[in-house]
ROSE-4610 file (N, C-alpha, C; in Angstrom, 1 decimal, always signed):
// ROSE-4610
residu = [X/X/X/X/X/X/X/X/X/X/X/X/X/X/X/X/X/X/X/X/X/X/X/X/X/X/X/X/X/X/X/X/X/X/X/X/X/X/X/X/X/X/X/X/X/X/X/X/X/X/X/X/X/X/X/X/X/X/X/X/X/X/X/X/X/X/X/X/X/X/X/X/X/X/X/X/X/X/X/X/X/X/X/X/X/X/X/X/X/X/X/X/X/X/X/X/X/X/X/X/X/X/X/X/X/X/X/X/X/X/X/X/X/X/X/X/X/X/X/X/X/X/X/X/X/X/X/X/X/X/X/X/X/X/X/X/X/X/X/X/X/X/X/X/X/X/X/X/X/X/X/X/X/X/X/X/X/X/X/X/X/X/X/X/X]
num = [1/1/1/2/2/2/3/3/3/4/4/4/5/5/5/6/6/6/7/7/7/8/8/8/9/9/9/10/10/10/11/11/11/12/12/12/13/13/13/14/14/14/15/15/15/16/16/16/17/17/17/18/18/18/19/19/19/20/20/20/21/21/21/22/22/22/23/23/23/24/24/24/25/25/25/26/26/26/27/27/27/28/28/28/29/29/29/30/30/30/31/31/31/32/32/32/33/33/33/34/34/34/35/35/35/36/36/36/37/37/37/38/38/38/39/39/39/40/40/40/41/41/41/42/42/42/43/43/43/44/44/44/45/45/45/46/46/46/47/47/47/48/48/48/49/49/49/50/50/50/51/51/51/52/52/52/53/53/53/54/54/54/55/55/55]
x = [+4.9/+4.6/+5.7/+5.3/+6.2/+6.5/+7.7/+8.1/+7.4/+7.2/+6.5/+7.3/+8.6/+9.5/+9.3/+9.2/+9.1/+7.7/+6.7/+5.3/+5.2/+5.9/+5.9/+6.4/+7.2/+7.7/+7.1/+6.4/+5.8/+4.6/+4.3/+3.1/+2.7/+1.5/+0.9/+1.6/+2.1/+2.8/+1.8/+0.5/-0.6/-1.2/-1.6/-2.3/-1.5/-0.3/+0.6/+0.0/-1.0/-1.6/-0.7/-0.7/+0.0/-0.6/+0.2/-0.2/-0.3/-1.2/-1.4/-1.5/-1.2/-1.3/-2.8/-3.1/-4.5/-4.6/-5.4/-5.5/-4.1/-4.1/-2.8/-2.1/-0.8/+0.1/-0.4/-1.0/-1.3/-1.1/-0.8/-0.8/-1.9/-2.7/-3.9/-3.7/-4.2/-4.2/-5.1/-4.9/-5.7/-7.2/-7.6/-9.0/-9.5/-8.7/-9.0/-9.6/-9.1/-9.5/-8.5/-7.2/-6.2/-5.4/-5.0/-4.2/-3.0/-1.9/-0.6/-0.2/+0.3/+0.7/+2.0/+2.2/+3.5/+3.9/+5.1/+5.6/+6.9/+7.0/+8.3/+8.7/+7.7/+8.0/+8.4/+8.3/+8.6/+7.4/+7.1/+5.9/+6.2/+5.3/+5.4/+4.6/+5.2/+4.5/+4.6/+4.2/+4.2/+2.7/+2.5/+1.1/+0.4/+1.2/+0.6/+0.2/+0.7/+0.4/-0.8/-1.2/-2.3/-3.6/-4.4/-5.7/-6.7/-7.7/-8.7/-9.7/-10.0/-10.9/-12.3/-13.3/-14.6/-15.1/-15.6/-16.1/-17.6]
y = [-8.8/-9.4/-8.9/-8.4/-7.9/-9.0/-9.1/-10.2/-10.1/-11.2/-11.2/-10.5/-10.6/-9.9/-8.3/-7.9/-6.4/-6.0/-6.8/-6.4/-6.3/-7.1/-7.0/-5.7/-5.0/-3.7/-2.5/-2.6/-1.5/-1.0/+0.3/+0.8/+2.1/+2.4/+3.6/+4.9/+5.7/+6.9/+7.9/+7.8/+8.7/+8.2/+6.9/+6.3/+5.4/+5.0/+4.1/+2.7/+2.4/+1.0/+0.1/-1.2/-2.2/-2.2/-2.5/-2.6/-4.1/-4.3/-5.7/-5.5/-6.6/-6.5/-6.5/-5.5/-5.4/-6.0/-5.4/-5.8/-5.6/-5.9/-5.8/-4.5/-4.6/-3.4/-2.4/-2.8/-1.9/-2.5/-1.6/-2.0/-1.2/-1.9/-1.3/-1.4/-0.3/-0.3/-1.3/-1.6/-2.7/-2.4/-1.1/-0.8/-0.6/-0.9/-0.8/+0.5/+1.6/+2.9/+3.7/+3.2/+3.9/+2.9/+3.2/+2.3/+3.1/+2.4/+2.9/+2.1/+2.8/+2.0/+1.3/+0.2/-0.5/-0.3/+0.4/+0.6/+0.0/-0.9/-1.6/-2.5/-3.0/-3.8/-3.0/-1.7/-0.9/-0.1/-0.3/+0.4/+1.9/+2.7/+4.2/+4.7/+4.8/+5.1/+6.6/+7.4/+8.9/+9.3/+10.2/+10.6/+11.2/+11.9/+12.5/+11.4/+10.2/+9.1/+8.3/+8.5/+7.7/+7.9/+6.8/+6.9/+6.5/+7.4/+7.1/+6.0/+5.0/+3.9/+4.1/+3.8/+3.8/+2.4/+2.3/+0.9/+0.9]
z = [-7.2/-5.9/-4.9/-3.8/-2.8/-1.8/-1.4/-0.5/+0.8/+1.4/+2.7/+3.8/+3.8/+4.7/+4.6/+3.4/+3.1/+3.6/+3.3/+3.7/+5.2/+6.0/+7.4/+8.0/+7.3/+7.8/+7.2/+6.1/+5.4/+6.1/+6.2/+6.7/+6.0/+6.1/+5.4/+6.0/+5.2/+5.8/+6.3/+6.0/+6.5/+7.8/+7.8/+9.0/+9.8/+9.3/+10.0/+10.1/+9.3/+9.3/+8.5/+8.8/+8.0/+6.5/+5.6/+4.2/+3.7/+2.9/+2.3/+0.8/+0.1/-1.4/-1.7/-2.6/-3.1/-4.5/-5.3/-6.7/-7.3/-8.6/-9.3/-9.1/-8.7/-8.6/-7.6/-6.4/-5.4/-4.0/-3.0/-1.6/-1.0/-0.1/+0.5/+2.0/+2.7/+4.1/+4.7/+6.0/+6.7/+6.6/+6.7/+6.7/+5.3/+4.3/+2.9/+2.4/+3.0/+2.6/+1.7/+1.8/+1.0/+0.2/-1.0/-1.8/-2.3/-2.5/-3.0/-4.2/-5.3/-6.5/-6.2/-7.0/-7.1/-8.6/-8.8/-10.1/-10.3/-11.3/-11.6/-10.4/-9.6/-8.5/-7.2/-7.3/-6.1/-5.6/-4.3/-3.7/-3.7/-4.1/-4.1/-2.9/-1.8/-0.5/-0.2/-1.2/-1.0/-0.8/+0.2/+0.5/-0.7/-1.6/-2.8/-3.8/-3.7/-4.6/-4.1/-2.8/-2.2/-3.0/-3.1/-3.7/-2.6/-2.4/-1.5/-2.1/-1.4/-1.9/-1.3/-2.0/-1.5/-1.2/+0.0/+0.4/+0.5]
């Protein structure tokens, strides 16, 4: 779980959208199109780690 204070300042490095906790161990953009993994409690916000989601 990512702290609320940290979530307030995190954004997607590609779209600059705010991030929200998704399913287990992911952060998802506001439009729910891109997800980033959380490994060992640390968000991995690298463009090459981004996963495109289908809606």
